[in-house]
DSSP file (Angstrom, degrees, kcal/mol; ACC not computed):
  #  RESIDUE AA STRUCTURE BP1 BP2  ACC     N-H-->O    O-->H-N    N-H-->O    O-->H-N    TCO  KAPPA ALPHA  PHI   PSI    X-CA   Y-CA   Z-CA
    1    1 A M     >        0   0    0      0, 0.0     4,-1.8     0, 0.0     5,-0.1   0.000 360.0 360.0 360.0 -42.4  -28.1   22.9    8.8
    2    2 A E  H  >  +     0   0    0      1,-0.2     4,-2.6     2,-0.2     5,-0.2   0.882 360.0  54.5 -69.3 -34.5  -26.9   19.4    9.3
    3    3 A S  H  > S+     0   0    0      1,-0.2     4,-2.5     2,-0.2    -1,-0.2   0.855 106.7  52.3 -65.5 -31.5  -28.7   18.1    6.1
    4    4 A K  H  > S+     0   0    0      2,-0.2     4,-2.6     1,-0.2    -1,-0.2   0.900 109.6  49.1 -68.5 -40.6  -26.8   20.8    4.2
    5    5 A N  H  X S+     0   0    0     -4,-1.8     4,-2.8     2,-0.2    -2,-0.2   0.908 111.0  50.7 -62.6 -41.3  -23.5   19.5    5.7
    6    6 A I  H  X S+     0   0    0     -4,-2.6     4,-2.9     2,-0.2     5,-0.2   0.938 110.3  48.3 -61.5 -47.6  -24.5   16.0    4.7
    7    7 A Q  H  X S+     0   0    0     -4,-2.5     4,-2.7     1,-0.2     5,-0.2   0.921 113.5  47.2 -57.5 -45.1  -25.3   17.0    1.2
    8    8 A Q  H  X S+     0   0    0     -4,-2.6     4,-2.7     2,-0.2     5,-0.2   0.920 112.5  50.1 -63.7 -42.5  -22.0   18.8    0.9
    9    9 A A  H  X S+     0   0    0     -4,-2.8     4,-2.9     1,-0.2    -2,-0.2   0.936 112.2  46.7 -63.4 -45.3  -20.1   15.9    2.4
   10   10 A N  H  X S+     0   0    0     -4,-2.9     4,-2.9     2,-0.2     5,-0.2   0.929 113.2  49.0 -62.8 -44.8  -21.7   13.4    0.0
   11   11 A Y  H  X S+     0   0    0     -4,-2.7     4,-2.6    -5,-0.2    -1,-0.2   0.933 114.1  45.5 -57.9 -45.9  -21.0   15.6   -3.0
   12   12 A Y  H  X S+     0   0    0     -4,-2.7     4,-1.2    -5,-0.2    -2,-0.2   0.911 113.3  50.0 -66.4 -41.7  -17.4   16.1   -2.0
   13   13 A A  H  < S+     0   0    0     -4,-2.9     3,-0.4    -5,-0.2    -2,-0.2   0.926 112.2  47.8 -63.2 -44.9  -17.0   12.4   -1.2
   14   14 A L  H >< S+     0   0    0     -4,-2.9     3,-1.0     1,-0.2    -2,-0.2   0.905 113.8  46.3 -66.3 -40.7  -18.5   11.4   -4.6
   15   15 A S  H 3< S+     0   0    0     -4,-2.6    -1,-0.2     1,-0.3    -2,-0.2   0.678 120.8  38.8 -75.3 -14.0  -16.3   13.9   -6.5
   16   16 A N  T >< S+     0   0    0     -4,-1.2     3,-2.4    -3,-0.4    -1,-0.3  -0.254  71.3 141.8-123.4  41.4  -13.2   12.8   -4.7
   17   17 A S  T <   +     0   0    0     -3,-1.0    -1,-0.1     1,-0.3    -2,-0.1   0.670  64.6  68.0 -63.8 -15.9  -13.9    9.1   -4.5
   18   18 A H  T 3  S+     0   0    0     -3,-0.1    -1,-0.3    -4,-0.1     2,-0.1   0.701  89.7  81.6 -72.4 -19.0  -10.2    8.3   -5.1
   19   19 A D  S <  S-     0   0    0     -3,-2.4     2,-0.1    -6,-0.2    -3,-0.1  -0.469  88.9-109.0 -83.8 157.7   -9.5    9.8   -1.7
   20   20 A S     >  -     0   0    0     -2,-0.1     4,-2.3     1,-0.1     5,-0.2  -0.464  27.6-113.3 -79.0 158.1   -9.9    7.8    1.6
   21   21 A V  H  > S+     0   0    0      1,-0.2     4,-2.5     2,-0.2     5,-0.2   0.862 117.7  56.3 -60.0 -34.7  -12.7    8.7    3.9
   22   22 A V  H  > S+     0   0    0      2,-0.2     4,-2.2     1,-0.2    -1,-0.2   0.930 108.5  45.2 -62.9 -47.1  -10.2    9.8    6.4
   23   23 A S  H  > S+     0   0    0      2,-0.2     4,-2.2     1,-0.2    -2,-0.2   0.851 112.4  51.7 -68.3 -32.9   -8.6   12.3    4.0
   24   24 A I  H  X S+     0   0    0     -4,-2.3     4,-2.2     2,-0.2    -2,-0.2   0.914 109.1  51.0 -65.7 -42.8  -12.0   13.6    2.9
   25   25 A A  H  X>S+     0   0    0     -4,-2.5     5,-2.3     1,-0.2     4,-1.0   0.911 110.7  48.8 -62.3 -41.3  -13.0   14.1    6.5
   26   26 A Q  H ><5S+     0   0    0     -4,-2.2     3,-0.5     1,-0.2    -1,-0.2   0.919 110.4  50.1 -62.6 -42.8   -9.8   16.0    7.1
   27   27 A K  H 3<5S+     0   0    0     -4,-2.2    -2,-0.2     1,-0.2    -1,-0.2   0.841 112.5  47.9 -64.2 -34.6  -10.4   18.2    4.0
   28   28 A L  H 3<5S-     0   0    0     -4,-2.2    -1,-0.2     2,-0.2    -2,-0.2   0.675 112.3-122.4 -79.9 -16.4  -13.9   18.9    5.2
   29   29 A G  T <<5S+     0   0    0     -4,-1.0     2,-0.3    -3,-0.5    -3,-0.2   0.784  73.0 114.6  78.3  27.9  -12.7   19.8    8.7
   30   30 A V  S   <S-     0   0    0     -5,-2.3    -1,-0.3    -6,-0.2    -2,-0.2  -0.862  70.7 -95.3-126.5 158.7  -14.8   17.2   10.4
   31   31 A G     >  -     0   0    0     -2,-0.3     4,-2.3     1,-0.1     5,-0.2  -0.330  32.7-115.5 -70.8 157.1  -14.0   14.0   12.3
   32   32 A Y  H  > S+     0   0    0      1,-0.2     4,-2.6     2,-0.2     5,-0.2   0.916 116.9  50.4 -58.9 -45.7  -14.0   10.6   10.6
   33   33 A S  H  > S+     0   0    0      2,-0.2     4,-2.3     1,-0.2    -1,-0.2   0.874 107.9  52.9 -64.9 -35.9  -16.9    9.4   12.8
   34   34 A T  H  > S+     0   0    0      2,-0.2     4,-2.6     1,-0.2    -1,-0.2   0.945 111.7  45.2 -60.2 -51.6  -18.9   12.5   11.9
   35   35 A L  H  X S+     0   0    0     -4,-2.3     4,-2.6     1,-0.2     5,-0.2   0.899 111.4  54.0 -63.5 -39.0  -18.4   11.9    8.2
   36   36 A D  H  X S+     0   0    0     -4,-2.6     4,-2.3     1,-0.2    12,-0.3   0.909 108.5  48.8 -58.8 -43.3  -19.2    8.3    8.7
   37   37 A K  H  X S+     0   0    0     -4,-2.3     4,-2.7     2,-0.2    -2,-0.2   0.911 111.3  50.0 -63.4 -43.0  -22.5    9.2   10.4
   38   38 A W  H  X S+     0   0    0     -4,-2.6     4,-2.1     1,-0.2    -2,-0.2   0.913 112.0  47.0 -63.9 -40.2  -23.4   11.6    7.6
   39   39 A I  H  X S+     0   0    0     -4,-2.6     4,-2.3     2,-0.2    -1,-0.2   0.902 112.9  49.2 -66.1 -39.9  -22.7    9.0    4.9
   40   40 A L  H  < S+     0   0    0     -4,-2.3    -2,-0.2    -5,-0.2    -1,-0.2   0.890 111.1  50.9 -63.4 -41.5  -24.7    6.4    6.8
   41   41 A K  H  < S+     0   0    0     -4,-2.7    -2,-0.2     1,-0.2    -1,-0.2   0.884 116.0  40.5 -66.7 -38.3  -27.6    8.9    7.2
   42   42 A A  H  < S+     0   0    0     -4,-2.1    -2,-0.2     1,-0.3    -1,-0.2   0.783 130.4  28.7 -79.6 -28.2  -27.6    9.6    3.4
   43   43 A N    ><  +     0   0    0     -4,-2.3     3,-1.4    -5,-0.2    -1,-0.3  -0.696  67.9 178.0-133.2  80.2  -27.0    6.0    2.4
   44   44 A P  T 3   +     0   0    0      0, 0.0     3,-0.1     0, 0.0    -4,-0.1   0.562  67.6  80.8 -68.0  -5.8  -28.5    3.8    5.1
   45   45 A V  T 3  S-     0   0    0      1,-0.2     2,-0.3    -5,-0.0    -5,-0.1   0.890 109.0  -7.5 -66.4 -38.6  -27.7    0.6    3.2
   46   46 A G    <   -     0   0    0     -3,-1.4    -1,-0.2    -7,-0.2    -3,-0.1  -0.995  68.5-115.5-156.4 156.8  -24.1    0.6    4.4
   47   47 A S    >>  -     0   0    0     -2,-0.3     4,-0.9    -3,-0.1     3,-0.9  -0.370  39.0-101.3 -88.4 172.4  -21.6    2.7    6.3
   48   48 A S  H 3> S+     0   0    0    -12,-0.3     4,-0.7     1,-0.2     3,-0.2   0.768 117.9  67.0 -65.8 -24.9  -18.4    4.2    4.9
   49   49 A K  H >4 S+     0   0    0      1,-0.2     3,-0.5     2,-0.2    -1,-0.2   0.865 100.3  49.4 -63.7 -34.0  -16.4    1.5    6.5
   50   50 A R  H <4 S+     0   0    0     -3,-0.9    -1,-0.2     1,-0.2    -2,-0.2   0.786 107.7  55.5 -73.1 -25.4  -17.9   -1.0    4.1
   51   51 A Q  H 3< S+     0   0    0     -4,-0.9    -1,-0.2    -3,-0.2    -2,-0.2   0.583  85.1 104.1 -84.1 -10.6  -17.2    1.3    1.2
   52   52 A L  S << S-     0   0    0     -4,-0.7   -32,-0.1    -3,-0.5    -3,-0.0  -0.448  74.6-120.4 -73.9 144.3  -13.4    1.4    1.9
   53   53 A S     >  -     0   0    0     -2,-0.1     4,-2.7     1,-0.1     5,-0.3  -0.409  31.1-105.6 -72.9 158.9  -11.1   -0.6   -0.2
   54   54 A P  H  > S+     0   0    0      0, 0.0     4,-2.4     0, 0.0     5,-0.2   0.895 123.8  51.7 -53.8 -39.1   -9.0   -3.2    1.6
   55   55 A E  H  > S+     0   0    0      2,-0.2     4,-2.4     1,-0.2     5,-0.2   0.933 109.9  47.7 -62.7 -45.0   -6.0   -0.9    1.2
   56   56 A Q  H  > S+     0   0    0      1,-0.2     4,-2.3     2,-0.2    -1,-0.2   0.897 112.3  50.0 -62.9 -40.3   -7.9    2.1    2.7
   57   57 A Q  H  X S+     0   0    0     -4,-2.7     4,-2.5     1,-0.2    -1,-0.2   0.890 109.3  51.5 -65.4 -39.2   -9.1   -0.1    5.6
   58   58 A R  H  X S+     0   0    0     -4,-2.4     4,-2.5    -5,-0.3    -2,-0.2   0.912 109.5  49.9 -63.1 -43.3   -5.5   -1.3    6.2
   59   59 A I  H  X S+     0   0    0     -4,-2.4     4,-2.5     2,-0.2    -2,-0.2   0.916 110.5  50.7 -60.7 -43.0   -4.3    2.4    6.3
   60   60 A L  H  X S+     0   0    0     -4,-2.3     4,-1.7     1,-0.2    -2,-0.2   0.915 111.5  47.1 -60.4 -43.6   -7.0    3.2    8.7
   61   61 A D  H  X S+     0   0    0     -4,-2.5     4,-2.2     1,-0.2    -1,-0.2   0.884 111.4  51.1 -66.7 -36.9   -6.1    0.3   11.0
   62   62 A L  H  X S+     0   0    0     -4,-2.5     4,-2.7     2,-0.2    -1,-0.2   0.875 107.0  54.1 -68.5 -35.9   -2.4    1.3   10.8
   63   63 A E  H  X S+     0   0    0     -4,-2.5     4,-1.8     1,-0.2    -1,-0.2   0.882 109.2  48.8 -63.9 -36.1   -3.2    4.9   11.8
   64   64 A K  H  X S+     0   0    0     -4,-1.7     4,-2.4     2,-0.2    -2,-0.2   0.906 110.2  51.3 -66.3 -43.7   -5.0    3.6   14.8
   65   65 A D  H  X S+     0   0    0     -4,-2.2     4,-2.7     1,-0.2    -2,-0.2   0.912 109.4  50.6 -59.4 -44.2   -2.0    1.4   15.6
   66   66 A V  H  X S+     0   0    0     -4,-2.7     4,-2.3     1,-0.2    -1,-0.2   0.908 108.9  51.2 -63.1 -39.8    0.3    4.4   15.4
   67   67 A K  H  X S+     0   0    0     -4,-1.8     4,-2.4     2,-0.2    -1,-0.2   0.935 111.3  48.0 -62.7 -47.2   -1.9    6.4   17.7
   68   68 A Q  H  X S+     0   0    0     -4,-2.4     4,-2.4     1,-0.2    -2,-0.2   0.876 111.1  50.9 -63.2 -36.5   -1.9    3.6   20.3
   69   69 A L  H  X S+     0   0    0     -4,-2.7     4,-2.4     2,-0.2    -1,-0.2   0.879 109.3  50.6 -66.8 -37.2    1.9    3.3   20.0
   70   70 A R  H  X S+     0   0    0     -4,-2.3     4,-2.5     2,-0.2    -2,-0.2   0.916 111.0  49.2 -65.7 -42.8    2.3    7.0   20.5
   71   71 A E  H  X S+     0   0    0     -4,-2.4     4,-2.1     2,-0.2    -2,-0.2   0.930 112.3  47.5 -62.1 -43.5    0.1    6.9   23.6
   72   72 A A  H  X S+     0   0    0     -4,-2.4     4,-2.6     1,-0.2    -1,-0.2   0.894 111.3  51.4 -62.7 -40.7    2.1    3.9   25.0
   73   73 A N  H  X S+     0   0    0     -4,-2.4     4,-2.5     2,-0.2    -2,-0.2   0.896 109.8  49.1 -62.0 -41.9    5.3    5.7   24.3
   74   74 A A  H  X S+     0   0    0     -4,-2.5     4,-2.3     2,-0.2    -1,-0.2   0.892 111.6  49.8 -65.4 -38.8    4.2    8.8   26.1
   75   75 A F  H  X S+     0   0    0     -4,-2.1     4,-2.3     2,-0.2    -2,-0.2   0.930 113.2  45.7 -66.8 -45.3    3.1    6.7   29.1
   76   76 A L  H  X S+     0   0    0     -4,-2.6     4,-2.8     2,-0.2     5,-0.3   0.904 112.1  51.5 -63.9 -42.6    6.5    4.9   29.2
   77   77 A F  H  X S+     0   0    0     -4,-2.5     4,-2.9     1,-0.2     5,-0.4   0.940 111.4  47.7 -59.2 -47.3    8.4    8.1   28.9
   78   78 A E  H  X>S+     0   0    0     -4,-2.3     4,-2.4     2,-0.2     5,-0.7   0.914 112.7  48.7 -61.0 -43.8    6.4    9.6   31.7
   79   79 A Y  I  X>S+     0   0    0     -4,-2.3     5,-2.8     3,-0.2     4,-1.5   0.947 117.2  40.8 -61.0 -49.2    6.9    6.6   33.9
   80   80 A I  I  <>S+     0   0    0     -4,-2.8     5,-2.9     3,-0.2     6,-0.2   0.949 123.6  36.6 -67.1 -49.5   10.7    6.4   33.3
   81   81 A E  I  <5S+     0   0    0     -4,-2.9    -3,-0.2    -5,-0.3    -2,-0.2   0.895 126.4  34.6 -73.9 -42.1   11.4   10.1   33.5
   82   82 A I  I  <5S+     0   0    0     -4,-2.4    -3,-0.2    -5,-0.4    -2,-0.2   0.860 134.9  10.4 -85.0 -39.7    9.0   11.2   36.2
   83   83 A Y  I >X<S+     0   0    0     -4,-1.5     3,-0.7    -5,-0.7     4,-0.7   0.868 123.5  43.4-106.7 -62.8    9.0    8.2   38.5
   84   84 A Y  I >><S+     0   0    0     -5,-2.8     4,-2.3     1,-0.3     3,-1.4   0.908 111.7  49.7 -62.8 -49.3   11.6    5.5   37.9
   85   85 A N  H 34<S+     0   0    0     -5,-2.9    -1,-0.3     1,-0.3    -4,-0.1   0.745 107.0  58.0 -63.4 -22.1   14.7    7.7   37.2
   86   86 A R  H <4 S+     0   0    0     -3,-0.7    13,-0.7    -6,-0.2    -1,-0.3   0.702 115.8  33.0 -80.6 -18.4   14.0    9.7   40.4
   87   87 A I  H << S+     0   0    0     -3,-1.4    -2,-0.2    -4,-0.7    -1,-0.1   0.668  98.4  91.4-110.1 -23.4   14.1    6.6   42.7
   88   88 A R  S  < S-     0   0    0     -4,-2.3     2,-0.4    -5,-0.2     8,-0.0  -0.365  81.1-110.1 -74.4 155.4   16.7    4.4   41.0
   89   89 A R        -     0   0    0      8,-0.2     2,-0.5     6,-0.1     8,-0.3  -0.700  27.8-149.0 -87.7 134.1   20.4    4.6   41.9
   90   90 A H  B > > -A   96   0A   0      6,-2.5     5,-1.4    -2,-0.4     3,-1.1  -0.896   8.5-151.8-106.8 129.4   22.7    6.2   39.3
   91   91 A S  G > 5S+     0   0    0     -2,-0.5     3,-1.2     1,-0.2    -1,-0.1   0.796  94.2  65.0 -69.0 -26.9   26.3    5.0   39.2
   92   92 A A  G 3 5S+     0   0    0      1,-0.3    -1,-0.2     2,-0.1    -3,-0.0   0.670 105.1  45.2 -71.7 -15.1   27.4    8.4   37.8
   93   93 A I  G < 5S-     0   0    0     -3,-1.1     3,-0.3     3,-0.2    -1,-0.3  -0.173 132.3 -80.8-123.0  39.3   26.4   10.1   41.1
   94   94 A G  T < 5S-     0   0    0     -3,-1.2    -3,-0.2     1,-0.2    -2,-0.1   0.818  79.9 -63.9  73.7  31.8   27.9    7.7   43.6
   95   95 A K  S   <S+     0   0    0     -5,-1.4     2,-0.3     1,-0.2    -1,-0.2   0.833 103.0 130.5  59.5  35.6   25.2    5.0   43.5
   96   96 A L  B     -A   90   0A   0     -6,-0.9    -6,-2.5    -3,-0.3    -1,-0.2  -0.803  63.2-113.5-110.5 156.1   22.7    7.5   44.9
   97   97 A N     >  -     0   0    0     -2,-0.3     4,-2.5    -8,-0.3     5,-0.2  -0.543  39.8-104.2 -81.2 163.3   19.2    8.3   43.7
   98   98 A P  H  > S+     0   0    0      0, 0.0     4,-2.3     0, 0.0     5,-0.2   0.856 119.1  51.9 -59.5 -37.8   18.9   11.9   42.3
   99   99 A E  H  > S+     0   0    0    -13,-0.7     4,-2.3     2,-0.2     5,-0.2   0.923 111.4  45.6 -66.5 -43.9   17.1   13.2   45.4
  100  100 A A  H  > S+     0   0    0      1,-0.2     4,-2.4     2,-0.2    -1,-0.2   0.903 112.8  52.5 -67.7 -38.7   19.7   11.9   47.8
  101  101 A F  H  X S+     0   0    0     -4,-2.5     4,-2.6     2,-0.2    -2,-0.2   0.917 109.6  48.1 -58.4 -45.0   22.5   13.3   45.6
  102  102 A E  H  X S+     0   0    0     -4,-2.3     4,-2.6    -5,-0.2     5,-0.2   0.902 111.3  50.0 -64.7 -40.8   20.9   16.7   45.5
  103  103 A Q  H  X S+     0   0    0     -4,-2.3     4,-1.9     1,-0.2    -1,-0.2   0.930 113.0  47.0 -63.6 -43.2   20.4   16.8   49.3
  104  104 A K  H  X S+     0   0    0     -4,-2.4     4,-2.2     1,-0.2    -2,-0.2   0.910 111.9  51.2 -63.9 -41.2   24.1   15.7   49.8
  105  105 A Y  H  X S+     0   0    0     -4,-2.6     4,-1.6     1,-0.2    -2,-0.2   0.936 112.2  44.2 -63.9 -47.1   25.2   18.4   47.3
  106  106 A F  H  X S+     0   0    0     -4,-2.6     4,-1.6     1,-0.2    -1,-0.2   0.801 110.5  55.7 -71.5 -26.7   23.4   21.2   48.9
  107  107 A K  H  X S+     0   0    0     -4,-1.9     4,-1.0    -5,-0.2    -1,-0.2   0.896 107.9  49.1 -65.7 -41.9   24.5   20.1   52.4
  108  108 A N  H  X S+     0   0    0     -4,-2.2     4,-0.7     1,-0.2    -2,-0.2   0.832 107.9  55.2 -67.4 -32.2   28.1   20.3   51.2
  109  109 A L  H >< S+     0   0    0     -4,-1.6     3,-0.5     1,-0.2    -1,-0.2   0.850  99.9  59.7 -68.0 -35.7   27.4   23.8   49.8
  110  110 A E  H 3< S+     0   0    0     -4,-1.6    -1,-0.2     1,-0.2    -2,-0.2   0.854 106.7  47.5 -63.8 -31.9   26.2   25.1   53.1
  111  111 A G  H 3< S+     0   0    0     -4,-1.0    -1,-0.2    -3,-0.2     2,-0.2   0.659  99.0  82.6 -84.2 -15.0   29.5   24.3   54.8
  112  112 A S  S << S-     0   0    0     -4,-0.7     2,-0.5    -3,-0.5    -3,-0.0  -0.596  72.7-135.1 -90.9 153.6   31.6   25.8   52.1
  113  113 A V        -     0   0    0     -2,-0.2     2,-0.5     2,-0.0    -2,-0.1  -0.909  11.5-144.0-109.3 130.0   32.4   29.5   51.9
  114  114 A V        -     0   0    0     -2,-0.5     2,-0.4    -5,-0.1    -5,-0.0  -0.837  14.5-157.6 -95.5 125.9   32.2   31.3   48.6
  115  115 A H        -     0   0    0     -2,-0.5     2,-0.6     2,-0.0    -2,-0.0  -0.872   8.8-141.3-105.6 134.7   34.8   34.1   48.1
  116  116 A D        -     0   0    0     -2,-0.4     2,-0.7     2,-0.0    -2,-0.0  -0.822  13.2-163.8 -90.7 127.5   34.3   36.8   45.7
  117  117 A T              0   0    0     -2,-0.6    -2,-0.0     1,-0.1     0, 0.0  -0.925 360.0 360.0-113.4 108.5   37.5   37.7   43.8
  118  118 A V              0   0    0     -2,-0.7    -1,-0.1     0, 0.0    -2,-0.0   0.373 360.0 360.0-117.0 360.0   37.1   41.1   42.2
């Protein structure tokens, strides 16, 4: 089964040589590393990374950089929203942290009486 996939991948790659290896892998529905292994197995002289043009390699490197930036952004967002903003004091709520403000707010609600006006 795997040799059939390798043959299909090589045929597709040769007939679409103007596409990057990444786009060919996406069109085949396989990962880049899987396609790279298949090409290496069919052509042991060199891997697909050596067959990329400098522009294609630069695009691949940029895609990796974008992925790393997105991961860093998600980490920073989580740190700020989940941890830091919950402990820092906010000027808009009387220089209290959100937890202290919430406790004060609900304590004040307990003492007040709510009247229904119907």
